[in-house]
HTML snippet that shows the backbone in 3Dmol.js (N, CA, C, O; Angstrom):
<script src="https://3Dmol.org/build/3Dmol-min.js"></script>
<div id="view" style="width:600px;height:400px;position:relative"></div>
<script>
const pdb = `
ATOM      1  N   MET A   1     -10.303 182.015 162.832  1.00  0.00           N
ATOM      2  CA  MET A   1      -8.815 182.081 163.129  1.00  0.00           C
ATOM      3  C   MET A   1      -8.144 183.190 163.620  1.00  0.00           C
ATOM      4  O   MET A   1      -8.497 184.239 163.080  1.00  0.00           O
ATOM      5  N   ARG A   2      -7.433 183.275 164.327  1.00  0.00           N
ATOM      6  CA  ARG A   2      -6.891 184.409 164.837  1.00  0.00           C
ATOM      7  C   ARG A   2      -5.877 185.408 164.015  1.00  0.00           C
ATOM      8  O   ARG A   2      -5.244 184.965 163.056  1.00  0.00           O
ATOM      9  N   ARG A   3      -5.786 186.389 164.315  1.00  0.00           N
ATOM     10  CA  ARG A   3      -4.984 187.344 163.437  1.00  0.00           C
ATOM     11  C   ARG A   3      -3.715 186.722 163.558  1.00  0.00           C
ATOM     12  O   ARG A   3      -3.184 186.373 162.504  1.00  0.00           O
ATOM     13  N   SER A   4      -3.143 186.520 164.581  1.00  0.00           N
ATOM     14  CA  SER A   4      -1.575 186.311 164.461  1.00  0.00           C
ATOM     15  C   SER A   4      -1.386 184.623 164.188  1.00  0.00           C
ATOM     16  O   SER A   4      -0.294 184.076 164.033  1.00  0.00           O
ATOM     17  N   GLN A   5      -2.364 184.118 164.173  1.00  0.00           N
ATOM     18  CA  GLN A   5      -2.233 182.669 163.525  1.00  0.00           C
ATOM     19  C   GLN A   5      -2.248 182.619 161.953  1.00  0.00           C
ATOM     20  O   GLN A   5      -1.585 181.885 161.220  1.00  0.00           O
ATOM     21  N   PHE A   6      -3.237 183.652 161.593  1.00  0.00           N
ATOM     22  CA  PHE A   6      -3.107 183.965 159.829  1.00  0.00           C
ATOM     23  C   PHE A   6      -1.819 184.720 159.618  1.00  0.00           C
ATOM     24  O   PHE A   6      -1.253 184.699 158.525  1.00  0.00           O
ATOM     25  N   SER A   7      -1.364 185.365 160.618  1.00  0.00           N
ATOM     26  CA  SER A   7      -0.210 186.252 159.752  1.00  0.00           C
ATOM     27  C   SER A   7       1.006 185.144 159.769  1.00  0.00           C
ATOM     28  O   SER A   7       1.915 185.219 158.942  1.00  0.00           O
ATOM     29  N   LEU A   8       0.966 184.214 160.666  1.00  0.00           N
ATOM     30  CA  LEU A   8       2.311 183.197 160.822  1.00  0.00           C
ATOM     31  C   LEU A   8       2.136 182.500 159.609  1.00  0.00           C
ATOM     32  O   LEU A   8       3.072 182.511 158.810  1.00  0.00           O
ATOM     33  N   ILE A   9       1.116 181.906 159.341  1.00  0.00           N
ATOM     34  CA  ILE A   9       0.701 180.813 158.146  1.00  0.00           C
ATOM     35  C   ILE A   9       1.022 181.731 157.044  1.00  0.00           C
ATOM     36  O   ILE A   9       1.834 181.292 156.230  1.00  0.00           O
ATOM     37  N   ALA A  10       0.544 182.949 156.839  1.00  0.00           N
ATOM     38  CA  ALA A  10       0.580 183.808 155.450  1.00  0.00           C
ATOM     39  C   ALA A  10       1.944 183.814 155.342  1.00  0.00           C
ATOM     40  O   ALA A  10       2.422 183.530 154.243  1.00  0.00           O
ATOM     41  N   ALA A  11       2.948 184.182 156.611  1.00  0.00           N
ATOM     42  CA  ALA A  11       4.193 184.680 156.283  1.00  0.00           C
ATOM     43  C   ALA A  11       5.066 183.341 155.844  1.00  0.00           C
ATOM     44  O   ALA A  11       5.823 183.508 154.887  1.00  0.00           O
ATOM     45  N   ALA A  12       5.042 182.434 156.266  1.00  0.00           N
ATOM     46  CA  ALA A  12       5.458 181.055 155.875  1.00  0.00           C
ATOM     47  C   ALA A  12       5.167 180.950 154.353  1.00  0.00           C
ATOM     48  O   ALA A  12       6.086 180.826 153.544  1.00  0.00           O
ATOM     49  N   VAL A  13       3.769 181.008 153.962  1.00  0.00           N
ATOM     50  CA  VAL A  13       3.540 180.806 152.733  1.00  0.00           C
ATOM     51  C   VAL A  13       4.388 181.775 151.860  1.00  0.00           C
ATOM     52  O   VAL A  13       5.234 181.379 151.059  1.00  0.00           O
ATOM     53  N   LEU A  14       4.083 183.089 152.088  1.00  0.00           N
ATOM     54  CA  LEU A  14       5.024 184.443 151.301  1.00  0.00           C
ATOM     55  C   LEU A  14       6.676 184.309 151.617  1.00  0.00           C
ATOM     56  O   LEU A  14       7.447 185.200 151.261  1.00  0.00           O
ATOM     57  N   ALA A  15       7.026 183.387 152.157  1.00  0.00           N
ATOM     58  CA  ALA A  15       8.452 183.724 152.409  1.00  0.00           C
ATOM     59  C   ALA A  15       9.258 182.930 151.210  1.00  0.00           C
ATOM     60  O   ALA A  15      10.440 183.163 150.956  1.00  0.00           O
ATOM     61  N   LEU A  16       8.451 181.953 150.504  1.00  0.00           N
ATOM     62  CA  LEU A  16       9.194 181.031 149.391  1.00  0.00           C
ATOM     63  C   LEU A  16       9.256 181.963 148.337  1.00  0.00           C
ATOM     64  O   LEU A  16      10.332 182.235 147.805  1.00  0.00           O
ATOM     65  N   PRO A  17       8.018 182.557 147.937  1.00  0.00           N
ATOM     66  CA  PRO A  17       8.196 183.810 146.725  1.00  0.00           C
ATOM     67  C   PRO A  17       9.068 185.126 146.911  1.00  0.00           C
ATOM     68  O   PRO A  17       9.635 185.818 146.065  1.00  0.00           O
ATOM     69  N   ALA A  18       8.976 185.275 148.583  1.00  0.00           N
ATOM     70  CA  ALA A  18       9.925 186.452 148.497  1.00  0.00           C
ATOM     71  C   ALA A  18      11.563 185.908 148.584  1.00  0.00           C
ATOM     72  O   ALA A  18      12.396 186.814 148.581  1.00  0.00           O
ATOM     73  N   ALA A  19      12.030 184.638 148.654  1.00  0.00           N
ATOM     74  CA  ALA A  19      13.185 184.214 148.467  1.00  0.00           C
ATOM     75  C   ALA A  19      13.348 183.755 147.105  1.00  0.00           C
ATOM     76  O   ALA A  19      14.482 183.337 146.873  1.00  0.00           O
ATOM     77  N   ALA A  20      12.597 183.718 146.215  1.00  0.00           N
ATOM     78  CA  ALA A  20      12.453 183.386 144.689  1.00  0.00           C
ATOM     79  C   ALA A  20      12.673 184.618 144.405  1.00  0.00           C
ATOM     80  O   ALA A  20      13.791 184.732 143.902  1.00  0.00           O
ATOM     81  N   ALA A  21      12.197 185.465 144.482  1.00  0.00           N
ATOM     82  CA  ALA A  21      12.145 187.066 144.102  1.00  0.00           C
ATOM     83  C   ALA A  21      13.521 187.711 144.034  1.00  0.00           C
ATOM     84  O   ALA A  21      14.014 188.261 143.050  1.00  0.00           O
ATOM     85  N   HIS A  22      14.218 187.510 145.584  1.00  0.00           N
ATOM     86  CA  HIS A  22      15.347 188.028 145.798  1.00  0.00           C
ATOM     87  C   HIS A  22      16.379 187.238 145.020  1.00  0.00           C
ATOM     88  O   HIS A  22      17.491 187.708 144.776  1.00  0.00           O
ATOM     89  N   GLU A  23      15.973 185.960 144.610  1.00  0.00           N
ATOM     90  CA  GLU A  23      17.410 185.415 143.680  1.00  0.00           C
ATOM     91  C   GLU A  23      17.278 185.875 142.053  1.00  0.00           C
ATOM     92  O   GLU A  23      18.232 185.824 141.277  1.00  0.00           O
ATOM     93  N   ALA A  24      16.099 186.273 141.729  1.00  0.00           N
ATOM     94  CA  ALA A  24      15.746 186.900 140.539  1.00  0.00           C
ATOM     95  C   ALA A  24      15.962 188.319 140.663  1.00  0.00           C
ATOM     96  O   ALA A  24      15.694 188.963 139.649  1.00  0.00           O
ATOM     97  N   THR A  25      16.355 188.920 141.599  1.00  0.00           N
ATOM     98  CA  THR A  25      16.716 190.497 141.743  1.00  0.00           C
ATOM     99  C   THR A  25      18.159 190.767 142.078  1.00  0.00           C
ATOM    100  O   THR A  25      18.466 191.919 142.385  1.00  0.00           O
ATOM    101  N   GLU A  26      19.023 189.878 142.053  1.00  0.00           N
ATOM    102  CA  GLU A  26      20.283 189.953 142.410  1.00  0.00           C
ATOM    103  C   GLU A  26      21.070 191.524 142.039  1.00  0.00           C
ATOM    104  O   GLU A  26      21.802 192.274 142.686  1.00  0.00           O
ATOM    105  N   GLU A  27      20.514 191.551 140.713  1.00  0.00           N
ATOM    106  CA  GLU A  27      21.362 192.917 140.430  1.00  0.00           C
ATOM    107  C   GLU A  27      20.742 194.380 140.803  1.00  0.00           C
ATOM    108  O   GLU A  27      21.053 195.463 140.306  1.00  0.00           O
ATOM    109  N   ARG A  28      19.963 194.161 141.621  1.00  0.00           N
ATOM    110  CA  ARG A  28      19.294 195.402 142.542  1.00  0.00           C
ATOM    111  C   ARG A  28      19.851 195.409 144.089  1.00  0.00           C
ATOM    112  O   ARG A  28      19.204 194.970 145.040  1.00  0.00           O
ATOM    113  N   PRO A  29      21.228 196.012 144.176  1.00  0.00           N
ATOM    114  CA  PRO A  29      21.261 195.850 145.633  1.00  0.00           C
ATOM    115  C   PRO A  29      20.828 197.208 146.588  1.00  0.00           C
ATOM    116  O   PRO A  29      21.181 197.399 147.752  1.00  0.00           O
ATOM    117  N   GLU A  30      20.079 197.972 145.865  1.00  0.00           N
ATOM    118  CA  GLU A  30      19.679 199.199 146.667  1.00  0.00           C
ATOM    119  C   GLU A  30      18.490 198.788 147.960  1.00  0.00           C
ATOM    120  O   GLU A  30      18.099 199.524 148.866  1.00  0.00           O
ATOM    121  N   LEU A  31      18.174 197.626 147.722  1.00  0.00           N
ATOM    122  CA  LEU A  31      16.973 197.185 148.767  1.00  0.00           C
ATOM    123  C   LEU A  31      17.337 196.043 149.575  1.00  0.00           C
ATOM    124  O   LEU A  31      17.669 195.145 148.800  1.00  0.00           O
ATOM    125  N   VAL A  32      17.429 195.659 150.797  1.00  0.00           N
ATOM    126  CA  VAL A  32      17.387 194.491 151.503  1.00  0.00           C
ATOM    127  C   VAL A  32      16.174 193.688 151.171  1.00  0.00           C
ATOM    128  O   VAL A  32      15.064 194.199 151.320  1.00  0.00           O
ATOM    129  N   PRO A  33      16.321 192.331 150.682  1.00  0.00           N
ATOM    130  CA  PRO A  33      15.260 191.689 150.660  1.00  0.00           C
ATOM    131  C   PRO A  33      14.157 191.191 151.820  1.00  0.00           C
ATOM    132  O   PRO A  33      14.548 190.849 152.936  1.00  0.00           O
ATOM    133  N   LEU A  34      12.945 191.185 151.499  1.00  0.00           N
ATOM    134  CA  LEU A  34      12.129 191.176 152.908  1.00  0.00           C
ATOM    135  C   LEU A  34      12.316 189.772 153.628  1.00  0.00           C
ATOM    136  O   LEU A  34      12.350 188.669 153.082  1.00  0.00           O
ATOM    137  N   THR A  35      12.416 190.031 154.815  1.00  0.00           N
ATOM    138  CA  THR A  35      12.519 188.922 155.970  1.00  0.00           C
ATOM    139  C   THR A  35      11.298 188.622 156.213  1.00  0.00           C
ATOM    140  O   THR A  35      10.356 189.334 155.864  1.00  0.00           O
ATOM    141  N   CYS A  36      11.141 187.088 157.096  1.00  0.00           N
ATOM    142  CA  CYS A  36       9.916 186.592 157.244  1.00  0.00           C
ATOM    143  C   CYS A  36       9.327 187.715 158.376  1.00  0.00           C
ATOM    144  O   CYS A  36       8.198 188.180 158.225  1.00  0.00           O
ATOM    145  N   LEU A  37       9.988 188.021 159.261  1.00  0.00           N
ATOM    146  CA  LEU A  37       9.406 189.054 160.061  1.00  0.00           C
ATOM    147  C   LEU A  37       8.893 190.347 159.941  1.00  0.00           C
ATOM    148  O   LEU A  37       8.163 190.803 160.822  1.00  0.00           O
ATOM    149  N   GLU A  38       9.231 191.064 158.827  1.00  0.00           N
ATOM    150  CA  GLU A  38       8.879 191.843 158.290  1.00  0.00           C
ATOM    151  C   GLU A  38       7.431 191.615 157.134  1.00  0.00           C
ATOM    152  O   GLU A  38       6.544 192.450 156.960  1.00  0.00           O
ATOM    153  N   LEU A  39       7.508 190.597 156.631  1.00  0.00           N
ATOM    154  CA  LEU A  39       6.216 190.189 156.338  1.00  0.00           C
ATOM    155  C   LEU A  39       5.216 189.672 157.082  1.00  0.00           C
ATOM    156  O   LEU A  39       4.044 189.446 156.782  1.00  0.00           O
ATOM    157  N   ILE A  40       6.021 189.454 158.437  1.00  0.00           N
ATOM    158  CA  ILE A  40       4.504 189.091 159.604  1.00  0.00           C
ATOM    159  C   ILE A  40       4.184 190.623 159.994  1.00  0.00           C
ATOM    160  O   ILE A  40       3.149 190.807 160.634  1.00  0.00           O
ATOM    161  N   ARG A  41       5.034 191.811 159.645  1.00  0.00           N
ATOM    162  CA  ARG A  41       4.656 193.052 160.419  1.00  0.00           C
ATOM    163  C   ARG A  41       3.635 193.690 159.029  1.00  0.00           C
ATOM    164  O   ARG A  41       2.666 194.432 159.184  1.00  0.00           O
ATOM    165  N   LEU A  42       4.020 193.309 158.036  1.00  0.00           N
ATOM    166  CA  LEU A  42       3.364 193.820 156.818  1.00  0.00           C
ATOM    167  C   LEU A  42       1.871 193.303 156.413  1.00  0.00           C
ATOM    168  O   LEU A  42       0.988 193.958 155.859  1.00  0.00           O
ATOM    169  N   LEU A  43       1.840 192.046 156.812  1.00  0.00           N
ATOM    170  CA  LEU A  43       0.728 191.323 156.341  1.00  0.00           C
ATOM    171  C   LEU A  43      -0.339 191.929 157.079  1.00  0.00           C
ATOM    172  O   LEU A  43      -1.309 192.200 156.371  1.00  0.00           O
ATOM    173  N   PRO A  44      -0.468 192.270 158.482  1.00  0.00           N
ATOM    174  CA  PRO A  44      -1.810 193.027 158.999  1.00  0.00           C
ATOM    175  C   PRO A  44      -2.446 193.914 158.368  1.00  0.00           C
ATOM    176  O   PRO A  44      -3.636 194.027 158.073  1.00  0.00           O
ATOM    177  N   THR A  45      -1.272 194.729 158.128  1.00  0.00           N
ATOM    178  CA  THR A  45      -1.649 196.054 157.688  1.00  0.00           C
ATOM    179  C   THR A  45      -2.067 196.286 156.221  1.00  0.00           C
ATOM    180  O   THR A  45      -2.677 197.294 155.866  1.00  0.00           O
ATOM    181  N   LEU A  46      -1.717 195.337 155.433  1.00  0.00           N
ATOM    182  CA  LEU A  46      -1.820 195.503 153.832  1.00  0.00           C
ATOM    183  C   LEU A  46      -2.836 194.397 153.407  1.00  0.00           C
ATOM    184  O   LEU A  46      -3.587 194.654 152.466  1.00  0.00           O
ATOM    185  N   ALA A  47      -2.904 193.347 153.946  1.00  0.00           N
ATOM    186  CA  ALA A  47      -3.508 192.332 153.593  1.00  0.00           C
ATOM    187  C   ALA A  47      -4.907 191.855 154.229  1.00  0.00           C
ATOM    188  O   ALA A  47      -5.881 191.476 153.579  1.00  0.00           O
ATOM    189  N   LEU A  48      -4.815 191.946 155.585  1.00  0.00           N
ATOM    190  CA  LEU A  48      -5.738 191.747 156.535  1.00  0.00           C
ATOM    191  C   LEU A  48      -7.090 192.463 156.484  1.00  0.00           C
ATOM    192  O   LEU A  48      -7.187 193.596 156.013  1.00  0.00           O
ATOM    193  N   LEU A  49      -8.265 191.697 157.039  1.00  0.00           N
ATOM    194  CA  LEU A  49      -9.278 192.700 156.879  1.00  0.00           C
ATOM    195  C   LEU A  49      -9.539 193.801 158.069  1.00  0.00           C
ATOM    196  O   LEU A  49      -9.063 193.482 159.158  1.00  0.00           O
ATOM    197  N   PRO A  50     -10.169 194.938 158.009  1.00  0.00           N
ATOM    198  CA  PRO A  50     -10.297 195.556 159.358  1.00  0.00           C
ATOM    199  C   PRO A  50     -10.813 194.723 160.759  1.00  0.00           C
ATOM    200  O   PRO A  50     -11.406 193.645 160.704  1.00  0.00           O
ATOM    201  N   PRO A  51     -10.519 195.333 161.840  1.00  0.00           N
ATOM    202  CA  PRO A  51     -11.101 194.439 163.132  1.00  0.00           C
ATOM    203  C   PRO A  51     -12.760 194.584 163.016  1.00  0.00           C
ATOM    204  O   PRO A  51     -13.532 195.441 162.586  1.00  0.00           O
ATOM    205  N   ALA A  52     -12.870 193.367 163.595  1.00  0.00           N
ATOM    206  CA  ALA A  52     -14.589 193.099 163.624  1.00  0.00           C
ATOM    207  C   ALA A  52     -15.077 194.203 164.704  1.00  0.00           C
ATOM    208  O   ALA A  52     -16.265 194.523 164.744  1.00  0.00           O
ATOM    209  N   ARG A  53     -14.339 194.646 165.381  1.00  0.00           N
ATOM    210  CA  ARG A  53     -14.838 195.536 166.483  1.00  0.00           C
ATOM    211  C   ARG A  53     -14.718 197.383 165.944  1.00  0.00           C
ATOM    212  O   ARG A  53     -13.743 197.819 165.332  1.00  0.00           O
ATOM    213  N   ASP A  54     -15.891 198.203 166.333  1.00  0.00           N
ATOM    214  CA  ASP A  54     -15.816 199.266 165.852  1.00  0.00           C
ATOM    215  C   ASP A  54     -15.191 200.089 166.449  1.00  0.00           C
ATOM    216  O   ASP A  54     -14.959 199.646 167.573  1.00  0.00           O
ATOM    217  N   ARG A  55     -14.766 201.100 166.309  1.00  0.00           N
ATOM    218  CA  ARG A  55     -14.085 202.366 167.257  1.00  0.00           C
ATOM    219  C   ARG A  55     -14.507 202.587 168.654  1.00  0.00           C
ATOM    220  O   ARG A  55     -13.823 202.696 169.672  1.00  0.00           O
ATOM    221  N   ASP A  56     -15.843 202.630 168.472  1.00  0.00           N
ATOM    222  CA  ASP A  56     -16.508 203.344 169.712  1.00  0.00           C
ATOM    223  C   ASP A  56     -16.234 201.854 170.933  1.00  0.00           C
ATOM    224  O   ASP A  56     -16.005 202.189 172.095  1.00  0.00           O
ATOM    225  N   HIS A  57     -16.264 200.500 170.659  1.00  0.00           N
ATOM    226  CA  HIS A  57     -16.081 199.491 171.212  1.00  0.00           C
ATOM    227  C   HIS A  57     -14.786 199.488 171.911  1.00  0.00           C
ATOM    228  O   HIS A  57     -14.609 199.316 173.117  1.00  0.00           O
ATOM    229  N   VAL A  58     -13.877 199.708 170.971  1.00  0.00           N
ATOM    230  CA  VAL A  58     -12.598 199.543 171.313  1.00  0.00           C
ATOM    231  C   VAL A  58     -12.167 200.742 172.125  1.00  0.00           C
ATOM    232  O   VAL A  58     -11.283 200.444 172.929  1.00  0.00           O
ATOM    233  N   LEU A  59     -12.475 201.811 172.146  1.00  0.00           N
ATOM    234  CA  LEU A  59     -12.412 203.046 173.089  1.00  0.00           C
ATOM    235  C   LEU A  59     -12.850 202.807 174.678  1.00  0.00           C
ATOM    236  O   LEU A  59     -12.247 202.976 175.737  1.00  0.00           O
ATOM    237  N   HIS A  60     -14.283 202.299 174.319  1.00  0.00           N
ATOM    238  CA  HIS A  60     -15.202 201.692 175.500  1.00  0.00           C
ATOM    239  C   HIS A  60     -14.244 200.879 176.506  1.00  0.00           C
ATOM    240  O   HIS A  60     -14.124 201.033 177.722  1.00  0.00           O
ATOM    241  N   TRP A  61     -13.590 199.957 175.639  1.00  0.00           N
ATOM    242  CA  TRP A  61     -13.013 198.321 176.197  1.00  0.00           C
ATOM    243  C   TRP A  61     -11.735 198.779 176.680  1.00  0.00           C
ATOM    244  O   TRP A  61     -11.231 198.033 177.520  1.00  0.00           O
ATOM    245  N   THR A  62     -10.871 200.131 176.275  1.00  0.00           N
ATOM    246  CA  THR A  62      -9.640 200.319 176.834  1.00  0.00           C
ATOM    247  C   THR A  62      -9.986 201.106 177.982  1.00  0.00           C
ATOM    248  O   THR A  62      -9.204 200.885 178.907  1.00  0.00           O
ATOM    249  N   ALA A  63     -11.026 202.084 178.301  1.00  0.00           N
ATOM    250  CA  ALA A  63     -11.475 202.756 179.278  1.00  0.00           C
ATOM    251  C   ALA A  63     -11.659 201.814 180.432  1.00  0.00           C
ATOM    252  O   ALA A  63     -11.134 201.946 181.537  1.00  0.00           O
ATOM    253  N   TRP A  64     -12.660 200.609 179.961  1.00  0.00           N
ATOM    254  CA  TRP A  64     -13.129 199.757 181.271  1.00  0.00           C
ATOM    255  C   TRP A  64     -11.758 199.485 181.603  1.00  0.00           C
ATOM    256  O   TRP A  64     -11.395 199.971 182.674  1.00  0.00           O
ATOM    257  N   ARG A  65     -10.781 198.735 180.861  1.00  0.00           N
ATOM    258  CA  ARG A  65      -9.588 198.409 181.183  1.00  0.00           C
ATOM    259  C   ARG A  65      -8.747 198.999 182.172  1.00  0.00           C
ATOM    260  O   ARG A  65      -8.207 198.416 183.112  1.00  0.00           O
ATOM    261  N   ARG A  66      -8.674 200.385 181.834  1.00  0.00           N
ATOM    262  CA  ARG A  66      -8.007 201.334 182.886  1.00  0.00           C
ATOM    263  C   ARG A  66      -8.537 201.522 183.889  1.00  0.00           C
ATOM    264  O   ARG A  66      -7.910 201.760 184.922  1.00  0.00           O
ATOM    265  N   ARG A  67     -10.041 201.451 183.811  1.00  0.00           N
ATOM    266  CA  ARG A  67     -10.851 201.558 185.445  1.00  0.00           C
ATOM    267  C   ARG A  67     -10.217 200.395 186.123  1.00  0.00           C
ATOM    268  O   ARG A  67      -9.543 200.573 187.138  1.00  0.00           O
ATOM    269  N   GLN A  68     -10.440 198.964 185.504  1.00  0.00           N
ATOM    270  CA  GLN A  68     -10.104 198.160 186.410  1.00  0.00           C
ATOM    271  C   GLN A  68      -8.568 197.905 186.835  1.00  0.00           C
ATOM    272  O   GLN A  68      -8.292 197.261 187.847  1.00  0.00           O
ATOM    273  N   ALA A  69      -7.630 198.436 186.019  1.00  0.00           N
ATOM    274  CA  ALA A  69      -6.242 198.262 186.722  1.00  0.00           C
ATOM    275  C   ALA A  69      -6.248 199.018 188.079  1.00  0.00           C
ATOM    276  O   ALA A  69      -5.915 198.630 189.199  1.00  0.00           O
ATOM    277  N   VAL A  70      -6.764 200.312 187.610  1.00  0.00           N
ATOM    278  CA  VAL A  70      -7.294 201.459 188.968  1.00  0.00           C
ATOM    279  C   VAL A  70      -7.793 200.507 190.068  1.00  0.00           C
ATOM    280  O   VAL A  70      -7.073 200.399 191.060  1.00  0.00           O
ATOM    281  N   ALA A  71      -8.784 199.898 190.021  1.00  0.00           N
ATOM    282  CA  ALA A  71      -9.456 199.116 190.881  1.00  0.00           C
ATOM    283  C   ALA A  71      -8.679 198.071 191.533  1.00  0.00           C
ATOM    284  O   ALA A  71      -8.683 197.924 192.755  1.00  0.00           O
ATOM    285  N   SER A  72      -8.017 197.349 190.735  1.00  0.00           N
ATOM    286  CA  SER A  72      -7.150 196.267 191.171  1.00  0.00           C
ATOM    287  C   SER A  72      -5.784 196.776 191.955  1.00  0.00           C
ATOM    288  O   SER A  72      -5.288 196.061 192.825  1.00  0.00           O
ATOM    289  N   ALA A  73      -5.223 198.015 191.609  1.00  0.00           N
ATOM    290  CA  ALA A  73      -4.188 198.356 192.408  1.00  0.00           C
ATOM    291  C   ALA A  73      -4.652 198.799 193.863  1.00  0.00           C
ATOM    292  O   ALA A  73      -4.009 198.618 194.896  1.00  0.00           O
ATOM    293  N   CYS A  74      -6.129 199.532 193.724  1.00  0.00           N
ATOM    294  CA  CYS A  74      -6.648 199.852 194.953  1.00  0.00           C
ATOM    295  C   CYS A  74      -6.754 198.634 196.003  1.00  0.00           C
ATOM    296  O   CYS A  74      -6.447 198.613 197.194  1.00  0.00           O
ATOM    297  N   HIS A  75      -7.275 197.652 195.198  1.00  0.00           N
ATOM    298  CA  HIS A  75      -7.559 196.196 196.010  1.00  0.00           C
ATOM    299  C   HIS A  75      -6.145 195.728 196.527  1.00  0.00           C
ATOM    300  O   HIS A  75      -5.836 195.455 197.687  1.00  0.00           O
ATOM    301  N   GLN A  76      -5.580 195.708 195.714  1.00  0.00           N
ATOM    302  CA  GLN A  76      -4.055 195.345 196.384  1.00  0.00           C
ATOM    303  C   GLN A  76      -3.463 195.827 197.467  1.00  0.00           C
ATOM    304  O   GLN A  76      -2.908 195.196 198.366  1.00  0.00           O
ATOM    305  N   ARG A  77      -3.650 197.339 197.308  1.00  0.00           N
ATOM    306  CA  ARG A  77      -2.744 198.196 198.503  1.00  0.00           C
ATOM    307  C   ARG A  77      -3.948 197.853 199.694  1.00  0.00           C
ATOM    308  O   ARG A  77      -3.520 197.653 200.831  1.00  0.00           O
ATOM    309  N   ARG A  78      -5.126 197.794 199.518  1.00  0.00           N
ATOM    310  CA  ARG A  78      -6.009 197.817 200.884  1.00  0.00           C
ATOM    311  C   ARG A  78      -6.081 196.468 201.535  1.00  0.00           C
ATOM    312  O   ARG A  78      -6.449 196.349 202.704  1.00  0.00           O
ATOM    313  N   HIS A  79      -5.637 195.176 200.581  1.00  0.00           N
ATOM    314  CA  HIS A  79      -5.100 193.986 201.497  1.00  0.00           C
ATOM    315  C   HIS A  79      -3.607 194.178 201.771  1.00  0.00           C
ATOM    316  O   HIS A  79      -3.282 193.583 202.799  1.00  0.00           O
ATOM    317  N   HIS A  80      -2.571 194.840 201.161  1.00  0.00           N
ATOM    318  CA  HIS A  80      -1.341 195.049 201.845  1.00  0.00           C
ATOM    319  C   HIS A  80      -1.314 195.449 203.068  1.00  0.00           C
ATOM    320  O   HIS A  80      -0.467 195.043 203.864  1.00  0.00           O
ATOM    321  N   ARG A  81      -2.453 196.491 203.438  1.00  0.00           N
ATOM    322  CA  ARG A  81      -2.482 197.236 204.660  1.00  0.00           C
ATOM    323  C   ARG A  81      -2.875 196.014 205.668  1.00  0.00           C
ATOM    324  O   ARG A  81      -2.227 195.787 206.690  1.00  0.00           O
ATOM    325  N   TYR A  82      -3.925 195.312 205.292  1.00  0.00           N
ATOM    326  CA  TYR A  82      -4.064 194.311 206.321  1.00  0.00           C
ATOM    327  C   TYR A  82      -3.504 193.453 206.394  1.00  0.00           C
ATOM    328  O   TYR A  82      -3.882 192.702 207.294  1.00  0.00           O
ATOM    329  N   ASP A  83      -2.425 193.028 205.659  1.00  0.00           N
ATOM    330  CA  ASP A  83      -1.578 192.046 205.929  1.00  0.00           C
ATOM    331  C   ASP A  83      -0.365 192.791 206.852  1.00  0.00           C
ATOM    332  O   ASP A  83       0.347 192.196 207.661  1.00  0.00           O
ATOM    333  N   GLN A  84      -0.313 194.037 206.577  1.00  0.00           N
ATOM    334  CA  GLN A  84       0.837 194.717 207.564  1.00  0.00           C
ATOM    335  C   GLN A  84       0.234 194.832 209.067  1.00  0.00           C
ATOM    336  O   GLN A  84       1.128 195.013 209.895  1.00  0.00           O
ATOM    337  N   SER A  85      -0.711 194.787 209.461  1.00  0.00           N
ATOM    338  CA  SER A  85      -1.306 195.425 210.733  1.00  0.00           C
ATOM    339  C   SER A  85      -1.919 193.734 211.395  1.00  0.00           C
ATOM    340  O   SER A  85      -2.513 193.670 212.471  1.00  0.00           O
TER     341      SER A  85
END
`;
const viewer = $3Dmol.createViewer("view");
viewer.addModel(pdb, "pdb");
viewer.setStyle({}, {cartoon: {color: "spectrum"}});
viewer.zoomTo();
viewer.render();
</script>
């Protein structure tokens, strides 16, 4: 299951206890209760496992992707020149 799908499911499951906790702590006004969006943001950081890819793989992939972006821009420029003539 993808991380984003897992995050959404977990946020839905955690929304009910968060609402119950908010009702139980009405006397503590110093903190705003957790929202569903904040739970979605916190869940990957706090509860999910680290990514399956190691650091070197991620760095290699991002370098490849940036090279592909440059190649794509050059390709589009070349085709645009041919269309102009």
